[in-house]
N, C-alpha and C positions, 0 to 999 in steps of 0.2 A: 618399487617397482618400477621396471620399463613397463613402457603403455601396453606392446606390444606379448610381453608376460605378464600384462591384466589376467586374471581371469573375471568372467561373467560375474559379478552385474558390474565389477570397476571401472569396464573397459566403454562404459555406454553411454552418453552425455544425460539420456533421458533419465538410466536410474541416480544418478551423479546429483542432478537438477532435484530428485525428490526427495532426495536423504539432505541435502542442503536445505531445502524449503521445511524439512521436519526440525533440522535446525535450528530454524530462522524463528520458525514457529513456538518451539521449547523456550529458546533464547526473547521470544517479543515476553510467553508470559510470564516471564519467573525477573526477569527486569521491568517492559514496557508495561503491561495491564493485561486484567486477567480478562478485562470489561470488551476494550477498545482493541479493537483488531487494526493488524495492519493496515486492512483495506478500508474500516473505516478513519485513518488517520489518517491514512493521503485523499479523504475525500474533506476530510479536516483543513487539513495543507491546499488542493486546492481552493477550496471556500473562502480559505483566509487570506491566499494572493489576491483574487477575481472579488472580494467582495459576496457577491450571488449567482446562480451560476443554473442553467434548467438543467434538468436530468437529462438531456439528451446530451447536454458539453459537459457534464460531470463524464458517465457512460463514453466518451471520447477520452476526458484528460486522463482519467486509470483503469481505462481498455475492461469496460465491463458491458454486456449484456443489459437493453433495459428492465428485461424482470430479476435481474441480481440487483443491478442499481436503484429498482421501487425498495424492494426488501433490505434492504441495507439503509438508506432514507428512512423509512417505515421504521425501523427498530431505536435508528437513530432520534428520529424524534420522539418517537417514547421516556427515552432519557432526555429527552429536553437538551442534546444538542445541538440540531438543527429545525428550523422553520420551514414548511411549505406551504405557498399560496399558489394560489394562479395569477399568469401574465396578467392582468388588466389589458395591456395592448396583445395579445391571444391568448383565449381562455384553451387551447387546447395544452398552451402547453403550463409545469407547474416549474414553479421559479424555488429553490432554497438557500440560504441562508445562515449561514452560522450565528445562533443563538450565543448571548451574554454567558452562557455555562459551557457552551461547546466552541469560543473564546480561550475560557478560563484551561477546561481541560488540554484546546490542543496547547498552549502557552504549559502546563505543567509536563505534556508529553514530550514537547519536544529535546530538552537534553534527557531524554531515556533512551528516545530511540536513536541518541545520538552513541549513547554508551553500549545500548544494542550494538549497533554499528559495527562498532569501536572492539568488542567483543567478538561478534562472528569473523571479525577479519584478520584481528589483532599475531595471527601467525603468520600475515601475509608483509612484506615489505610495502614502501608505498608503491613504487611500480605495479610491484604485483598487484597491490591491490584496487589500482587504477586500471588496468589491464584488466580485469577479471568485469569491472563494472562494463569497462567500454567492450568488450566481446559480448554482453550480456543484449547492453542493450542493442549489438547489430544484430543480435539473433534474432531479438523482440522486433524488431523494424521491419525485418527478411517477411516477417509474418504477413 
């Protein structure tokens, strides 16, 4: 159907993004994990890459607000995936580190995340897949 003849709500970007997110969550739950969310995985990926980070740095890296990151880190800490401690150089700063269990979880989830991503985008040819990712990056960078 041509875009100008599509009926509401399928011609609205927000609706399509919401539906794509629903598809992502369903695929994530089926393929990747019912316990670890994609946002928690993103936090683990950042910590795996940088070693340890302040909660503020994690907020910036995964684009979340402070209260959301604090809640996510608390849940991950209860599961033993991360450890949180005060930075001795700045007692106001919490530093978060991926634990051995978190490293193991991250390593276990990595191939599943790749599989889920491939499943979500399998209908697209490689050029369209990269164009979609680039368009989404641009959209997010503009906000």
